[in-house]
Structure formats: structure tokens, C-alpha cells
TORVEXGU-58676 format. One record per atom (N, C-alpha, C, O): y, x, z. Coordinates in steps of 0.001 Angstrom, whole numbers, padded with zeros to 6 digits, always signed. Last residue first. Example, Ala and Ser with C-alpha at 12.3 -4.5 7.8 and 13.67 -1.06 7.14 Angstrom:
# TORVEXGU-58676
-002250+012850+007080-001060+013670+007140+000030+012900+007870+001138+013409+008039-005690+013190+007800-004500+012300+007800-003300+013200+007800-003319+014236+008465
# end
This chain:
# TORVEXGU-58676
+021941+016162-066432+021522+016137-067932+022993+017344-068652+023043+017605-069854+020571+015293-063945+021082+016442-064198+020976+016913-065557+020203+017798-065922+018193+014427-063489+019102+013130-063268+020737+014079-064167+021654+013533-064780+015859+015639-063218+015728+015027-063448+016783+013706-064784+016618+012963-065752+016699+018186-061255+016144+018730-062569+015630+017171-063170+014646+017440-063859+018303+017423-059326+019276+018396-059856+017985+018257-061876+018337+018250-063055+016504+015920-058384+018248+015136-058786+018176+016122-059843+018024+015835-061031+015012+017565-056928+014040+016632-057444+015679+015778-059385+015651+015441-060569+016742+018698-055544+016322+019345-056379+015457+019060-057542+015182+019693-058561+017132+016753-053717+018597+017407-054421+018206+018255-055083+019123+018955-055514+014786+016630-052023+014982+015717-053047+015904+016079-054067+015633+015809-055237+014651+019401-051360+013076+019130-052250+014207+017619-052747+014420+017579-053958+016438+018735-049157+016842+019552-050356+015869+019930-051346+016197+020765-052188+015047+016415-047565+015950+016431-048353+016844+017289-049534+017586+016860-050417+012992+017886-046571+012355+017040-047651+013720+016756-048090+013732+016836-049318+013746+021583-047067+013838+020734-046480+013624+019626-047659+013791+019774-048869+014315+023885-048458+012621+023413-048346+012051+022386-047547+010882+022118-047270+016383+024106-048771+015799+024285-049805+014677+023309-049679+014259+022385-050376+017200+024906-045892+017879+023536-045864+016743+023356-047905+016453+022179-048121+016326+027894-046387+015552+026777-044926+015655+025307-045041+014816+024509-044621+018277+029222-048308+016032+029040-047924+015992+027913-047567+015672+026953-048268+020409+028625-047093+020140+027940-048512+018699+027373-048242+018148+026284-048076+020660+029655-044952+020632+028217-044800+020265+028156-046316+019565+027161-046500+020236+032391-046239+018947+031907-044985+019556+030554-045200+018729+029974-045904+022644+032851-047394+020961+032586-048132+019778+032062-047415+018745+031518-047807+024312+032361-045173+024188+031375-046548+023013+031733-047441+022493+030884-048164+023738+034806-043819+023716+033719-042890+024113+031939-044994+023906+030764-045296+024381+037530-045716+022923+037063-045353+023383+034876-045149+023327+033995-046007+025651+036266-048720+025908+037242-047567+025276+036533-046792+025295+035302-046803+024880+036958-052502+025336+035653-051966+025289+036091-050061+024121+036480-050094+022733+037120-054126+024324+037914-054110+025630+037642-053067+026802+038004-052971+020448+036088-053668+020662+037209-053782+022224+037945-053534+022602+038958-052946+021164+033573-055318+020841+033092-053546+021326+035267-053340+022428+035614-052915+023795+033478-058107+022133+033832-057450+022271+033704-055923+023367+033728-055363+026589+031685-057734+026429+033133-057527+024927+032600-056983+024683+031819-056064+027059+029381-060526+027283+029573-059247+026024+031357-058800+025079+031846-059419+028853+027907-063090+028257+028859-062602+028478+028776-061114+029469+028360-060514+028433+024269-062999+029431+024942-063453+028695+027040-062225+028289+027143-061067+027227+022009-062479+027778+021782-063298+028506+023398-064291+028860+023591-065454+023522+023364-061541+025063+023162-060969+025691+023050-062586+025198+023566-063589+020793+024182-061878+021417+023953-062723+022910+023029-062483+023250+022126-063248+020576+026090-059399+020465+026515-060481+021158+025739-062002+021766+026312-062906+022723+025088-056287+020934+024935-056644+021554+026081-058806+022659+026518-059126+023070+025643-053889+023917+026140-054434+022872+026471-055487+022295+027544-055664+022731+024397-050857+021857+024847-051408+021905+025492-053359+020860+025715-053970+025526+024217-049665+024937+024985-049163+023239+025119-050066+022600+026123-049753+026757+022864-052121+027784+023466-051451+026737+024429-050738+026900+025595-051096+024998+020651-052622+025382+021860-053508+026103+023249-053102+026015+024357-053629+025555+018277-052148+024735+019034-051342+024336+020840-051714+023683+021754-051211+026975+016608-053254+027886+017927-052032+026967+018623-051573+027174+019504-050738+025552+016062-055882+026328+017115-056360+027102+017257-054868+028025+018063-054980+023521+014718-054473+022964+015562-055614+023840+017029-055655+023513+018213-055574+025425+012661-053188+024212+014068-052320+023864+014993-053666+024109+016192-053535+026378+011675-055405+026780+012336-054826+026000+013361-053302+026214+014449-052770+023520+010834-056342+024839+011845-057457+025854+012194-056399+026267+013335-056609+022925+008585-054801+022366+009881-055393+023054+011123-055938+022818+012308-055701+024407+007113-054697+024293+007892-053741+023501+008763-054008+023428+009789-053332+025504+005696-057016+026100+007107-056718+025449+007498-055337+026108+008367-054766+021533+005759-058392+022929+005744-058220+024106+006784-057426+023987+007989-057206+018641+005279-059850+019601+006268-059595+020556+005579-059560+020742+004747-060447+016099+002698-058040+017426+003156-059005+017970+003813-058575+018230+003764-057373+015082+001784-055520+013712+002238-057466+014982+002507-058469+014770+002510-059681+017052+002999-053046+015481+001865-053698+015094+002280-055272+014891+003402-055736+018825+003972-052568+018358+003088-052520+017473+002316-052757+017281+001106-052633+018196+007012-052810+017981+006382-051272+018445+004603-051163+018452+003988-050097+014886+006810-054519+015720+007296-055510+016622+006731-053613+015837+006053-052950+011946+006144-054464+012043+007210-055551+013350+007810-055204+013452+009026-055368+010235+005260-051459+011318+005278-052169+011774+006335-053293+011965+007476-052872+009011+006144-049174+008375+006895-049930+009662+006131-051656+009673+006713-052742+010329+006113-046501+009296+005614-047217+008349+005324-048560+007391+004590-048805+011893+008116-046300+010194+008098-045551+009737+007027-046359+008641+007149-046906+014517+008749-046850+013312+008135-047998+012009+007958-047717+011117+007711-048529+015660+007896-045265+015469+007082-045758+014756+006753-047128+014504+005826-047897+015049+010518-043843+014535+009409-043135+014411+008004-044046+013533+007162-043858+016386+012535-045435+015399+012185-045359+014153+010944-044423+012940+010737-044464+018836+011470-044863+018483+011596-046470+016660+011557-046316+015883+010799-046896+019042+012866-042004+019052+011436-042078+018587+011070-043579+017765+010155-043523+018317+015090-042257+017396+014251-041845+017634+012723-041746+016888+011768-041528+021333+015979-043956+019612+015943-044421+018427+015290-043904+017547+014908-044676+022984+015641-042008+022758+014301-042956+021387+014945-043086+020420+014540-042441+022242+017192-039851+021841+015966-039288+021857+015235-040599+021057+014307-040719+022305+019710-041431+021559+019193-040313+021530+018024-040494+020757+017617-041361+025503+019474-041231+024709+018928-042310+023201+019158-042017+022683+018355-042792+025773+020108-037987+026049+018060-039033+025917+018393-040882+026247+017522-041688+025566+022777-038358+024942+021179-038037+025222+019914-038458+024806+019008-039181+027362+023437-039909+026227+023465-040748+025538+022163-039418+025172+021008-039632+030179+022191-038605+029770+022206-039576+028369+022239-040452+028130+021466-041380+029373+024408-036227+028887+022700-035947+029261+022711-037475+028440+023487-037964+029628+026637-037306+028353+026699-036905+028060+025645-037022+027023+025301-037590+032042+026698-038345+031069+026477-039028+030449+025860-038727+030241+024746-039207+033654+026716-035890+034104+025202-036976+033160+025394-037927+033080+024409-038661+033255+029276-035230+032685+028046-034163+032930+026600-035095+032325+025555-034854+034703+030851-036327+032753+030813-036799+032552+029486-035668+031469+028917-035534+036763+028592-039060+036972+030439-038111+035148+029755-037356+034568+028714-037666+039067+026880-040836+037744+027538-041485+037444+028641-039791+038282+029535-039670+040879+024724-042197+040339+025381-040460+039174+026504-039973+038660+026734-038878+041755+024461-044618+040315+023865-043915+040255+023884-042440+039639+023120-041697+043781+025895-043829+043842+024619-044852+043097+023884-044712+043353+022682-044639+043568+028734-043002+044886+027991-042242+044129+026243-043072+044187+025388-042188+041673+029817-044638+041915+029363-043798+042010+028232-042392+041385+027565-041568+043280+029424-047539+042034+028808-047018+041399+028489-045749+040777+027452-045517+044792+032081-046185+045287+030235-046625+044033+029372-046338+043769+028782-045291+043429+034234-045790+043676+033586-044453+044259+031802-044839+044199+030773-044167+042061+034461-048626+041568+034128-047206+042111+033426-045839+041626+032557-045115+044112+034510-051081+043319+033150-050264+042272+033305-049252+041580+032322-048989+044563+037379-050352+045802+036070-049726+045079+034472-049785+045279+033544-049002+043088+038817-051752+043412+038404-051018+043553+037615-050004+042839+037284-049057+043881+037986-054707+042334+037425-054398+042791+037208-052608+042878+036102-052076+046119+038935-056069+046782+038211-055297+045152+037869-054443+045370+037406-053324+045148+040555-058279+046456+040856-057425+046494+040772-056085+046700+041609-055207+042907+039171-059549+043156+039999-059283+044254+041528-058418+044126+042727-058167+044574+036232-059472+043537+036595-058571+043416+038370-058177+043671+038868-057080+046213+037187-061460+046396+036616-060390+045926+036966-059430+046389+037732-058586+044157+037374-063569+044430+038694-063238+045307+037958-061638+044798+038400-060607+043078+034714-063677+042262+035357-063540+042735+037237-062725+042153+037958-061916+045069+033045-064164+044733+032932-062837+043909+033795-062768+043667+033989-061576+045974+034258-066948+046884+034221-065913+046859+034294-064392+047598+034863-063589+043089+032818-068544+043929+034192-068228+044540+034933-067171+044048+035889-066571+042187+029710-066217+043135+030709-067538+043351+032186-067638+043848+032731-066653+038446+029691-065520+040167+030043-065600+041055+030960-067079+040939+031797-067974+036056+029657-066149+036960+029176-066963+038107+029470-066607+038946+029528-067506+034521+031637-063448+034879+030494-064628+035493+030170-065096+036389+030227-064254+036156+032338-060596+036901+032402-061499+036238+031828-063413+036995+031657-064368+033506+031814-059139+035504+031326-058690+036063+031508-059723+036763+030522-059952+032259+033323-060431+031807+032537-060742+032787+031295-060069+032783+030119-060433+033473+036760-060484+033266+035761-061346+032102+034590-061103+030992+034862-061560+033923+036831-057368+035204+036748-058615+034589+035564-060209+034915+034484-060701+032650+036747-055378+032968+035755-055732+033496+035416-057041+033563+034348-057650+034032+039858-054155+032276+039996-054988+032020+038720-055501+031093+038839-056303+036349+038035-053601+036553+039557-054342+035382+039641-055185+035381+039568-056414+035619+037781-050376+036074+036594-051969+036214+037544-053844+036059+037160-055004+034344+037903-049230+033297+039049-050082+034487+038079-050891+034203+037670-052017+035017+036281-046396+035398+037411-046408+034627+038489-047913+034392+039679-047701+034582+034053-048148+036124+034136-047824+036008+035821-047747+036554+036587-048541+031402+032718-048058+032495+033904-048913+033535+034594-048948+033622+035628-049612+031694+031664-044995+030465+033314-045673+030970+032940-046967+030664+031891-046401+033437+029639-044879+032969+030696-044316+032155+031855-044335+032152+032834-043589+032995+028130-047720+033944+028611-047255+033301+029777-046108+032701+030753-046561+030484+026961-046394+030756+027988-047639+031116+028749-048047+030611+029739-048577+031489+025513-044286+030603+026381-044640+030205+027316-045992+029563+028361-046099+033484+023677-045213+033604+024784-044801+032465+025566-044501+032841+026738-044519+031367+022082-047832+032514+023425-048100+032949+024323-046983+032962+025532-047216+029775+021214-046116+029078+022386-046870+030216+022730-046999+030496+023751-046371+031991+019455-044479+031025+020535-044006+030398+020835-044758+029474+021026-043967+032598+018380-046713+034014+018945-046170+033074+020387-044804+033363+021532-044458+030900+016051-047411+031508+016914-048118+032196+017629-047570+033103+017605-048402+029830+015382-045491+028811+016305-045857+030284+017190-047321+030427+018306-047820+031734+013038-044319+030772+014550-043239+030074+015302-044264+029506+016215-043665+032704+011905-046376+033471+012043-045450+032909+013089-044320+033617+013797-043604+030702+011356-048478+032039+011927-048945+033028+012674-047773+033815+013600-047967+028660+010455-047262+028572+011665-047217+030102+012478-048254+030356+013644-048556+029961+007965-047220+029838+008541-045632+029020+009834-046170+028598+010422-045174+030214+007575-049273+032122+007330-048678+031296+007221-047435+031729+006487-046546+027820+007206-050464+028844+007274-051081+029854+007679-050570+030631+008248-051337+026949+004278-048751+026467+005966-048668+026797+007488-048840+026504+008482-048176+028861+002662-049707+029042+003144-048455+027824+004617-048495+028119+005784-048237+027548+002300-052846+029432+002385-052162+028728+003520-050534+028319+004680-050475+025516+001556-051700+025291+003224-052701+026843+003695-052890+027303+004829-053025+025080-000715-050834+025210+000052-050687+024972+001369-050200+024579+001983-049208+026300-002163-053182+027249-002102-051997+026684-000935-050877+027469-000316-050159+024399-001858-055307+025832-001440-054979+026013-001439-054294+026098-000243-054017+022413-003579-053800+021940-002364-053611+023303-001119-053914+023447-000047-053326+023647-006447-053188+023783-005156-051817+023349-003797-052651+023915-002789-052229+025046-006430-056496+024299-007406-055430+024485-006034-054057+025219-005046-054051+024850-004267-059187+025444-004914-058774+024395-005818-057362+023166-005764-057362+025344-000846-059281+024359-001497-059175+024478-002769-059275+023555-002762-060089+026733+001832-060069+027229+001015-058442+026221-000691-059245+026968-001552-059710+025908+003260-061970+025834+003905-060638+026438+002853-059930+026699+003258-058797+023894+001638-064274+025513+001668-064010+024997+002116-062295+024120+001592-061608+022374+001049-065931+022515+002388-066228+023628+002605-064983+024145+003709-064809+022119-001487-067323+021309-000997-065799+021229-000148-066264+020312+000026-067066+025128-001679-068075+025374-002846-067193+023983-001643-066435+024258-000994-065425+025853+000781-069958+025102-000650-070439+025060-000974-068822+024859+000126-068309+029007+002890-070069+027335+002740-069531+027542+001250-069410+028522+000593-069060+031232+002717-068621+031203+003011-069808+029595+003312-070959+029367+003747-072087+032032+002369-066246+032479+001140-067223+032075+001619-068463+032496+001025-069456+031536+003760-064649+030634+003132-064704+031310+002267-066214+030625+001632-067016+033444+005845-065178+032628+006160-065810+031118+005592-065836+030092+006040-066348+035844+004698-062743+035737+004581-064959+034368+004836-064806+033851+003917-064171+033619+005248-060295+033643+003487-060936+034256+004161-062706+033507+004172-063683+033834+008132-061212+032818+007303-061147+032870+006157-061471+032423+005728-062535+036718+008159-060319+036358+008744-061534+034935+008058-061659+035027+007159-062495+036812+007056-057178+036737+006254-058646+036806+006728-059645+037018+005841-060472+035421+009008-056246+034805+008082-056387+035256+007088-057320+034546+006413-058066+036768+011693-056381+036009+011420-057415+035624+010100-057249+035347+009694-058378+040582+010973-057672+039602+010440-056680+038437+010812-056942+038293+010437-058106+042855+010102-059279+043078+011009-058466+041748+011318-057632+041996+012110-056722+043751+009540-063264+042080+009581-061584+042060+010792-060341+041531+011903-060352+045904+008549-064840+045551+010108-064319+044305+009378-063177+044645+008595-062290+045886+007931-067549+045695+007068-066722+044857+008791-066841+044185+009535-067555+045952+008668-071388+046975+009732-070375+046646+008722-069024+047679+008073-069187+044137+007571-072761+045029+006359-073236+046220+007050-071830+047089+006341-071323+041498+009228-071820+042341+009223-073178+043468+008368-073540+043802+008427-074724+042055+010599-068463+041873+008810-069710+042576+009343-071247+043708+009688-071586+042530+012408-066174+043333+012216-067106+042602+011314-068678+042858+011679-069826+040960+012951-063124+040532+012902-064614+041658+011780-065446+041591+010556-065325+040795+015557-060997+042034+014786-061739+041453+014483-062607+041110+015432-063312+039052+016228-058222+039067+015763-059257+040679+015561-059752+041610+015434-058957+041890+018031-056019+040565+017979-057626+039814+017851-056847+039535+018355-055759+044907+017675-054357+043171+017383-054621+042640+017462-056719+042938+017128-057866+046841+015741-054647+047313+018125-053661+045543+018436-054211+045184+019600-054388+047465+013776-056972+047749+014924-055163+047816+015704-055419+048502+016415-056154+048583+013737-060873+047341+013100-058862+047708+013983-057588+048402+014991-057718+048771+014356-062317+049566+012799-062381+048146+012369-060940+047413+011501-060465+048631+016465-063403+047438+015774-063828+047956+014202-063597+047729+013208-064286+050499+018137-061740+050928+017962-063311+050092+017187-063674+050555+016744-064725+049239+018111-059198+050234+016974-059800+050672+016797-060784+051213+015741-061113+046709+020042-060316+046901+018465-059586+048076+017579-060098+048067+016709-060969+048378+022161-060743+047202+021975-062368+047607+020360-061436+048557+019652-061769+048657+022623-057661+049804+021917-058650+049094+021526-059924+049266+020338-060193+046547+022784-056911+047650+021824-055847+048652+021425-057269+049140+020375-057687+045352+025318-057680+044952+023572-059059+045779+021900-057443+045540+020709-057245+046242+027148-056836+047153+027248-057852+046483+025749-058911+046771+025302-060021+044262+026746-055376+045809+026829-054393+046676+026508-055663+047649+025756-055609+041587+028322-057136+042096+027422-055458+043491+028040-055053+043818+029150-054635+042082+028308-059932+041568+028800-058814+042400+027838-057889+043343+027047-057927+041169+025596-062451+042008+026877-062188+041613+026828-060546+041089+025886-059950+039566+024388-065799+039455+024324-064089+040886+025695-063484+041355+026533-064254+039504+021090-067072+040914+022261-066858+041083+022980-065465+041846+022770-064522+036806+020070-069531+037505+020814-068258+038699+021713-068595+038975+022501-069499+037515+017572-071565+037704+018754-071837+038234+019495-070208+039376+019540-069752+035394+014953-073173+036157+015719-072008+036659+017034-072072+036007+017725-072855+032647+012524-073412+032951+013407-074053+035110+014081-073029+035758+013274-072363+030527+011163-072028+032247+011080-072228+032471+012307-072275+032497+013091-071326+028107+010002-071176+028515+010644-072444+029841+011052-072187+029441+012150-072575+027834+009249-068137+028376+008657-068740+027920+008713-070539+027495+007718-071125+026868+012728-067481+025620+011415-067391+026577+009945-068228+025858+009481-069112+029509+013348-067131+028432+013569-068389+027125+013254-068657+026443+013418-069668+030802+011411-065988+031157+011715-066957+030294+012265-067697+030142+011879-068856+029381+012527-063055+029691+010962-063498+029635+011203-064791+028471+011291-065182+029061+015161-063090+028248+014708-063557+028369+013396-064092+027828+012992-065122+032333+015758-062819+031563+016501-063725+030260+015844-064213+030064+015801-065427+032329+014690-060101+033051+013926-061527+032572+014446-062847+032422+013724-063833+030864+016328-059166+030235+014681-059228+030895+014708-059787+030296+014819-060857+031834+018601-059312+031057+018836-059672+030401+016737-060192+029807+016238-061148+034479+018149-058044+034269+018906-059125+032957+017859-059603+033040+016729-060083+032944+018488-054908+033920+016708-055562+033915+016963-057132+033360+016050-057743+032359+021235-055208+030944+020258-055069+031939+018476-055990+031722+017787-056987+033909+023463-057489+034104+022210-056407+033040+021569-055501+033784+021589-054521+033587+025222-058859+032739+025582-057696+033295+024780-057070+033388+025072-055878+036259+025350-060572+034998+025317-061138+034179+025180-060548+033265+024869-061311+037974+022979-059283+038166+023470-059319+036860+024355-060156+036185+023391-060517+039894+020339-062836+039368+021251-061480+039788+021977-060620+040989+022182-060446+040602+017850-063982+041530+018867-063801+040715+019534-062751+040981+019145-061614+039293+016848-067289+039382+016723-066682+039409+017825-065373+038524+018681-065392+040605+015150-070116+040732+016066-069250+040562+015987-067952+041321+015298-067270+040079+013056-073549+040165+012803-071785+039914+014888-071666+039418+015669-072479+042126+013458-076004+040525+013732-075498+041053+013932-073651+041865+014550-072963+044233+011203-077485+044455+011970-076620+042761+012420-076502+042033+011561-077001
# end
């Protein structure tokens, strides 16, 4: 059975899983869905309420991006593992968990706050690869996504401002980690920490090399565009760009 990855195509947590699987050379079929429908798809695949859900060739369902990275590590040689042995691997996992619980939800909240008011304009990217019936449903009921996602994620003006401030703090902390000249967050080697920062920072940076099509900056609301331009010039933003250029193949 061909492994499959259930996703929301633009989700940065799904990009994290895609990146790890692609890097490990795993052949899989992506099954992208629109928001809210993804809950049904995730449950049917054997996961919970969130995506990504990766279903291996033997039918085992893995329902968290960090767990998918761990599985992908079983498919590569020791020198290419995202969690190397010893203290470096433990530090990579610690940084990954910190980013998953902070940058991930904060960047997502900021992105939705900017795009929900123009959700129909985002259709070409939000619907990339989704089933035909979901694209039709989006055309008919897409306006209902705004209030539903706002309630589900707690999106409002004050929350968005606070989320972006916390994103800035993460970028500053990442810059400090890299301040001694090291090429990667834990030292000389690309690990789960770097992959996670690259994937999750995409919600505010919108890199061209993302694993699913993202809107060009000139097509997004001014607030998102301004933040993206500013953060791309931040040392951590330039680091993310290097990760996509050199590691996201």
C-alpha cells in the first residue's frame, strides 16, 4: 500500500511533515483537504482532529508532525538523521518542541487574521490539490470558514498583535542561537530543530520554495506583506531562506 499524508495544503505543520518525508526519500501520496473537512479526513485516516496524519505502507497512522519526523528518521542513514545521538539530538528535540508550541500556533494565528477577511481571494492556494467537491463547497460556503476558524483558533485583532510580537521574540532568540557563527541551531548539523524552524516560519515569511503553492507577497493583505518583508530581513529570516535554498529539495 502506498503511504499517504493527509494535509491542509498550506499548513506549516503539514509542510514540516512533507519536508521530513521528502528529505528521507519516502514515496507517498498527499491527500490535501480544506479546513474543517480536514477533521473528518484525519479521523478516517486513523488520527485525531488535526493534520498532518501519515499512514505508512502497513497501515499504521501517525498523527503528529514530530512523530512523523521520528518515523522518517528510521528511513535514513545515521549521519542524516534529524535526531542525532547524544546531547545534540536531545537539544534538537527540545528546540522543536519549543517551536511547535510557540511559533507554530502564533504564526498561524497571525496568518489567518490577515487572510480570513479575503479568504475567497486565497482560494487558488488554499485549495491546491483538494478534491473537486471540496473546491465546489468552498465556492458555495467559503464565507463560513471565517467565523468558524476565528472561534476555533481564537483569532481577533488583539490576539493577532500579541501573536506577532511573540513571533518576533522567537526570531530574536533564533538569531541569538546563531550568533556564534554556527551554521545550524544545534551546531554543525541540520536537525529537526532547523527543519521545524524553516517549516513553521513559513506562515510569516511565505517562502517561494514551500512544498505547496503559497500566494506571492504582492497578493496578500498589506499587514502580512509588511511583516513578511521585515522578517525576511531579520537574521533568523535570512537563516530560514538558507534552509529552504539548501535543505528543502
